Backbone as numpy.savetxt, mean C-alpha at the origin, in Angstrom:
# Nx Ny Nz CAx CAy CAz Cx Cy Cz
-4.10 -28.77 22.56 -4.91 -27.57 22.56 -4.05 -26.30 22.56
-2.93 -26.31 23.31 -2.05 -25.15 23.33 -1.44 -24.88 21.95
-1.16 -25.94 21.21 -0.62 -25.76 19.86 -1.65 -25.11 18.95
-2.90 -25.49 19.11 -3.97 -24.90 18.33 -4.10 -23.41 18.64
-4.05 -23.06 19.91 -4.12 -21.64 20.30 -2.94 -20.87 19.72
-1.75 -21.43 19.80 -0.56 -20.77 19.27 -0.69 -20.56 17.77
-1.21 -21.55 17.07 -1.39 -21.42 15.62 -2.42 -20.34 15.30
-3.50 -20.29 16.06 -4.53 -19.29 15.85 -3.99 -17.88 16.09
-3.24 -17.70 17.16 -2.65 -16.40 17.46 -1.70 -15.99 16.34
-0.90 -16.91 15.84 0.03 -16.62 14.75 -0.72 -16.15 13.51
-1.81 -16.84 13.18 -2.61 -16.46 12.01 -3.21 -15.07 12.20
-3.75 -14.80 13.37 -4.35 -13.49 13.63 -3.33 -12.37 13.58
-2.18 -12.57 14.18 -1.13 -11.55 14.18 -0.61 -11.34 12.77
-0.38 -12.41 12.04 0.12 -12.30 10.67 -0.89 -11.60 9.79
-2.16 -11.91 9.97 -3.21 -11.27 9.18 -3.24 -9.78 9.39
-3.06 -9.33 10.61 -3.04 -7.90 10.90 -1.80 -7.24 10.33
-0.68 -7.93 10.34 0.57 -7.36 9.84 0.52 -7.14 8.34
-0.23 -7.96 7.63 -0.29 -7.88 6.17 -1.27 -6.81 5.71
-2.12 -6.36 6.60 -3.21 -5.45 6.23 -2.73 -4.11 5.69
-1.62 -3.59 6.13 -1.13 -2.30 5.67 -1.76 -1.16 6.45
-1.36 0.06 6.13 -1.86 1.23 6.86 -3.31 1.56 6.51
-3.90 2.42 7.32 -5.25 2.89 7.09 -5.20 4.39 6.80
-5.93 4.79 5.78 -5.99 6.21 5.41 -7.40 6.71 5.71
-7.48 7.76 6.49 -8.77 8.34 6.86 -8.97 9.66 6.13
-9.00 9.58 4.81 -9.14 10.77 3.98 -10.45 10.65 3.20
-11.32 11.65 3.27 -12.56 11.61 2.49 -12.23 11.50 0.99
-12.99 10.67 0.28 -12.72 10.41 -1.15 -12.67 11.70 -1.98
-13.46 12.69 -1.64 -13.47 13.92 -2.44 -12.16 14.70 -2.33
-11.31 14.33 -1.38 -10.02 15.00 -1.23 -8.87 14.19 -1.85
-9.17 13.01 -2.40 -8.13 12.16 -2.99 -7.59 12.77 -4.27
-6.30 12.59 -4.48 -5.66 12.96 -5.73 -6.23 12.08 -6.84
-6.45 12.64 -8.00 -6.92 11.88 -9.15 -5.94 10.74 -9.44
-6.47 9.53 -9.68 -5.62 8.36 -9.89 -4.65 8.54 -11.04
-5.11 9.08 -12.16 -4.22 9.22 -13.31 -3.12 10.25 -13.04
-3.44 11.32 -12.31 -2.42 12.31 -11.93 -1.40 11.68 -10.98
-1.90 10.88 -10.04 -1.03 10.20 -9.08 -0.06 9.26 -9.81
-0.60 8.45 -10.71 0.24 7.51 -11.47 1.27 8.25 -12.31
0.86 9.35 -12.93 1.78 10.15 -13.75 2.92 10.71 -12.89
2.59 11.17 -11.70 3.60 11.71 -10.79 4.62 10.62 -10.43
4.14 9.41 -10.13 5.05 8.32 -9.78 5.91 7.91 -10.97
5.32 7.88 -12.14 6.08 7.54 -13.35 7.19 8.56 -13.59
6.90 9.84 -13.37 7.91 10.89 -13.51 9.04 10.72 -12.51
8.74 10.11 -11.36 9.76 9.86 -10.34 10.57 8.59 -10.64
10.21 7.90 -11.71 10.98 6.73 -12.12 10.38 5.38 -11.74
9.19 5.39 -11.16 8.55 4.12 -10.80 7.94 3.47 -12.03
8.00 2.14 -12.08 7.28 1.35 -13.08 6.16 0.66 -12.32
4.94 1.05 -12.58 3.79 0.52 -11.85 3.26 -0.70 -12.59
3.28 -1.84 -11.92 2.72 -3.07 -12.48 1.27 -3.23 -12.03
0.99 -2.91 -10.76 -0.36 -3.00 -10.22 -0.62 -1.77 -9.37
-1.77 -1.16 -9.60 -2.21 -0.01 -8.82 -3.58 -0.36 -8.26
-3.79 -0.11 -6.96 -5.10 -0.38 -6.39 -5.33 0.48 -5.15
-6.56 0.47 -4.69 -6.92 1.07 -3.42 -6.91 -0.07 -2.41
-6.13 0.05 -1.37 -5.99 -1.01 -0.38 -7.24 -1.13 0.49
-7.31 -2.20 1.26 -8.43 -2.38 2.20 -8.50 -1.24 3.20
-7.35 -0.63 3.50 -7.29 0.49 4.43 -7.55 1.83 3.77
-8.02 1.81 2.50 -8.36 3.01 1.76 -7.16 3.91 1.47
-6.03 3.30 1.15 -4.83 4.01 0.72 -4.54 3.62 -0.73
-3.80 4.44 -1.45 -3.30 4.03 -2.75 -2.15 3.06 -2.52
-2.11 2.00 -3.31 -1.07 0.98 -3.17 -0.55 0.61 -4.55
0.77 0.53 -4.67 1.35 0.09 -5.93 2.28 -1.10 -5.71
2.37 -1.89 -6.75 3.37 -2.95 -6.86 4.10 -2.67 -8.15
5.41 -2.75 -8.11 6.19 -2.49 -9.32 7.66 -2.40 -8.99
8.32 -1.43 -9.64 9.76 -1.28 -9.51 10.12 0.19 -9.36
11.16 0.47 -8.55 11.64 1.84 -8.41 12.60 2.15 -9.55
13.17 3.36 -9.55 14.03 3.77 -10.66 15.31 2.95 -10.74
15.68 2.27 -9.65 16.87 1.41 -9.67 16.52 -0.02 -10.10
15.24 -0.27 -10.38 14.81 -1.59 -10.81 14.49 -2.53 -9.66
14.47 -2.00 -8.44 14.17 -2.81 -7.26 12.66 -2.97 -7.12
12.23 -4.20 -6.83 10.82 -4.50 -6.64 10.29 -3.76 -5.41
9.10 -3.15 -5.54 8.52 -2.39 -4.43 7.04 -2.70 -4.26
6.59 -2.53 -3.03 5.18 -2.50 -2.66 5.06 -1.30 -1.75
4.29 -0.29 -2.17 4.25 0.96 -1.42 2.80 1.40 -1.22
2.51 1.85 0.00 1.21 2.43 0.34 1.40 3.94 0.42
0.45 4.68 -0.16 0.52 6.14 -0.20 -0.76 6.75 0.38
-0.60 7.93 0.97 -1.75 8.73 1.36 -2.40 9.20 0.06
-3.70 8.95 -0.16 -4.32 9.31 -1.43 -4.54 10.81 -1.64
-4.37 11.60 -0.60 -4.52 13.05 -0.73 -3.18 13.73 -1.01
-2.13 13.31 -0.28 -0.86 14.01 -0.36 0.22 13.26 -1.13
-0.03 11.98 -1.43 0.94 11.10 -2.09 2.15 10.79 -1.21
2.05 11.07 0.09 3.12 10.75 1.02 3.21 9.23 1.18
4.45 8.72 1.22 4.66 7.29 1.44 4.31 6.97 2.89
3.44 5.98 3.09 3.05 5.57 4.43 3.76 4.31 4.86
4.01 3.44 3.91 4.71 2.18 4.20 5.28 1.63 2.90
6.49 1.14 2.97 7.13 0.54 1.80 7.73 -0.80 2.20
7.55 -1.76 1.31 8.08 -3.11 1.57 9.00 -3.50 0.44
């Protein structure tokens, strides 16, 4: 039974860690998606996947200007980096 509890706690903790940041910005204040993508492209990012995360942040998967693989969460209003993996 203790092993089952330990496994459950591990799953719950891991699930929360993967969730990413939460953005509390009203949608009407969000930067336009195409403008946001254009800004990142000008900075040298290659965007493979762009989405709105479960936490209501902009999230990209792709490569930085050095060709390094990135997963980055952004504030949808200011384009500030909130978390990068």
